[in-house]
C-alpha positions as a Python dict, from the first residue, in 0.01 Angstrom:
ca = {
    (1, 'M'): (0, 0, 0),
    (2, 'E'): (171, 313, -132),
    (3, 'L'): (473, 432, 62),
    (4, 'G'): (735, 701, 55),
    (5, 'F'): (776, 1064, 148),
    (6, 'A'): (947, 1362, -8),
    (7, 'A'): (1240, 1459, 214),
    (8, 'E'): (1135, 1819, 280),
    (9, 'A'): (756, 1799, 301),
    (10, 'P'): (577, 1722, 629),
    (11, 'S'): (469, 1362, 601),
    (12, 'I'): (132, 1208, 678),
    (13, 'L'): (52, 838, 705),
    (14, 'I'): (-312, 755, 626),
    (15, 'V'): (-425, 420, 770),
    (16, 'D'): (-771, 328, 642),
    (17, 'D'): (-916, 18, 479),
    (18, 'D'): (-1136, 230, 250),
    (19, 'H'): (-940, 291, -72),
    (20, 'D'): (-1164, 579, -179),
    (21, 'C'): (-1129, 753, 157),
    (22, 'R'): (-749, 716, 146),
    (23, 'G'): (-748, 856, -206),
    (24, 'A'): (-959, 1158, -112),
    (25, 'L'): (-741, 1232, 191),
    (26, 'R'): (-426, 1190, -19),
    (27, 'E'): (-555, 1435, -280),
    (28, 'L'): (-650, 1691, -14),
    (29, 'L'): (-319, 1666, 172),
    (30, 'E'): (-92, 1653, -131),
    (31, 'G'): (-277, 1956, -268),
    (32, 'K'): (-154, 2146, 38),
    (33, 'G'): (207, 2028, 2),
    (34, 'F'): (214, 1731, 237),
    (35, 'A'): (390, 1408, 147),
    (36, 'V'): (150, 1118, 193),
    (37, 'A'): (190, 745, 247),
    (38, 'E'): (-98, 500, 273),
    (39, 'A'): (-165, 177, 460),
    (40, 'A'): (-481, -30, 416),
    (41, 'N'): (-480, -166, 772),
    (42, 'G'): (-282, -174, 1093),
    (43, 'Q'): (-51, -452, 976),
    (44, 'D'): (42, -254, 664),
    (45, 'A'): (117, 44, 889),
    (46, 'L'): (343, -168, 1113),
    (47, 'D'): (522, -302, 807),
    (48, 'Y'): (573, 57, 695),
    (49, 'F'): (723, 160, 1032),
    (50, 'M'): (955, -140, 1046),
    (51, 'A'): (1086, -74, 693),
    (52, 'R'): (1174, 293, 751),
    (53, 'D'): (1380, 511, 980),
    (54, 'R'): (1176, 827, 927),
    (55, 'E'): (843, 857, 1103),
    (56, 'P'): (549, 1056, 966),
    (57, 'A'): (465, 1391, 1123),
    (58, 'V'): (104, 1275, 1180),
    (59, 'I'): (-94, 952, 1149),
    (60, 'I'): (-454, 978, 1026),
    (61, 'L'): (-621, 660, 1147),
    (62, 'D'): (-950, 481, 1096),
    (63, 'V'): (-1044, 253, 1386),
    (64, 'V'): (-1258, -16, 1220),
    (65, 'M'): (-1025, -216, 993),
    (66, 'P'): (-943, -579, 925),
    (67, 'V'): (-622, -755, 1034),
    (68, 'I'): (-518, -505, 1305),
    (69, 'S'): (-778, -249, 1410),
    (70, 'G'): (-704, 116, 1469),
    (71, 'W'): (-721, 79, 1848),
    (72, 'E'): (-489, -221, 1838),
    (73, 'L'): (-247, -19, 1624),
    (74, 'V'): (-260, 273, 1869),
    (75, 'A'): (-163, 38, 2153),
    (76, 'I'): (129, -101, 1952),
    (77, 'I'): (251, 243, 1840),
    (78, 'K'): (242, 377, 2195),
    (79, 'S'): (449, 82, 2317),
    (80, 'Y'): (745, 170, 2090),
    (81, 'Y'): (968, 454, 2207),
    (82, 'R'): (1054, 545, 1848),
    (83, 'L'): (686, 581, 1752),
    (84, 'C'): (507, 684, 2070),
    (85, 'R'): (533, 1061, 2014),
    (86, 'I'): (375, 1061, 1666),
    (87, 'P'): (44, 1250, 1685),
    (88, 'I'): (-258, 1038, 1591),
    (89, 'L'): (-576, 1188, 1447),
    (90, 'V'): (-862, 937, 1443),
    (91, 'V'): (-1092, 989, 1144),
    (92, 'S'): (-1367, 731, 1153),
    (93, 'G'): (-1727, 667, 1058),
    (94, 'A'): (-1772, 473, 1379),
    (95, 'D'): (-1918, 656, 1673),
    (96, 'S'): (-1627, 658, 1909),
    (97, 'P'): (-1681, 822, 2246),
    (98, 'L'): (-1368, 631, 2349),
    (99, 'A'): (-1165, 842, 2106),
    (100, 'L'): (-1281, 1161, 2273),
    (101, 'N'): (-1144, 1045, 2609),
    (102, 'H'): (-851, 837, 2488),
    (103, 'R'): (-521, 993, 2593),
    (104, 'A'): (-325, 797, 2334),
    (105, 'V'): (-480, 988, 2042),
    (106, 'N'): (-457, 1358, 1973),
    (107, 'G'): (-791, 1417, 1806),
    (108, 'Y'): (-1106, 1266, 1661),
    (109, 'M'): (-1310, 1361, 1355),
    (110, 'R'): (-1618, 1180, 1231),
    (111, 'K'): (-1639, 1075, 866),
    (112, 'P'): (-1721, 1236, 641),
    (113, 'C'): (-1515, 1525, 773),
    (114, 'D'): (-1473, 1877, 642),
    (115, 'G'): (-1148, 1907, 445),
    (116, 'E'): (-1058, 2247, 583),
    (117, 'A'): (-1118, 2132, 940),
    (118, 'L'): (-897, 1829, 878),
    (119, 'L'): (-619, 2047, 735),
    (120, 'R'): (-639, 2277, 1038),
    (121, 'A'): (-622, 1977, 1274),
    (122, 'V'): (-323, 1827, 1093),
    (123, 'G'): (-143, 2163, 1088),
    (124, 'A'): (-203, 2213, 1460),
    (125, 'L'): (-74, 1863, 1540),
    (126, 'I'): (241, 1919, 1335),
    (127, 'E'): (304, 2253, 1504),
    (128, 'E'): (241, 2109, 1851),
    (129, 'H'): (454, 1801, 1782),
    (130, 'S'): (748, 2004, 1649),
    (131, 'G'): (746, 2209, 1971),
    (132, 'I'): (751, 1891, 2180),
    (133, 'Q'): (1033, 1745, 1969),
    (134, 'E'): (1243, 2057, 2024),
    (135, 'K'): (1196, 2027, 2402),
    (136, 'V'): (1289, 1656, 2395),
    (137, 'E'): (1604, 1733, 2195),
    (138, 'E'): (1700, 2006, 2444),
    (139, 'V'): (1674, 1760, 2734),
    (140, 'S'): (1862, 1482, 2551),
}
């Protein structure tokens, strides 16, 4: 598991058991200026969250993984106040009609996905999430 973000770059956590897929996503995202951390399964992602105070701007999540699956991780993330607002983009090779209707995730892309489409989706989620964060901070 590779962890850590640059302080100023928007951060992305990739959770996928496929090392090659994580590497390709990392290369694409870092090439556009994002800071990237990786987790090989849901348990690694939970370990990451528990060891850090700073949450990623977006989670890119596969759903079929060993140890803790993507759907199990979504349920856990959404049960923690500190984590529940992080946008989740499911990127999976599994046909997942559930993802299309699942309110706990913010988007679904089927592997292999188009890099430009993925970058647009991540950018939109970051923009949308930052607007929500500003509203939450105003109310607090």
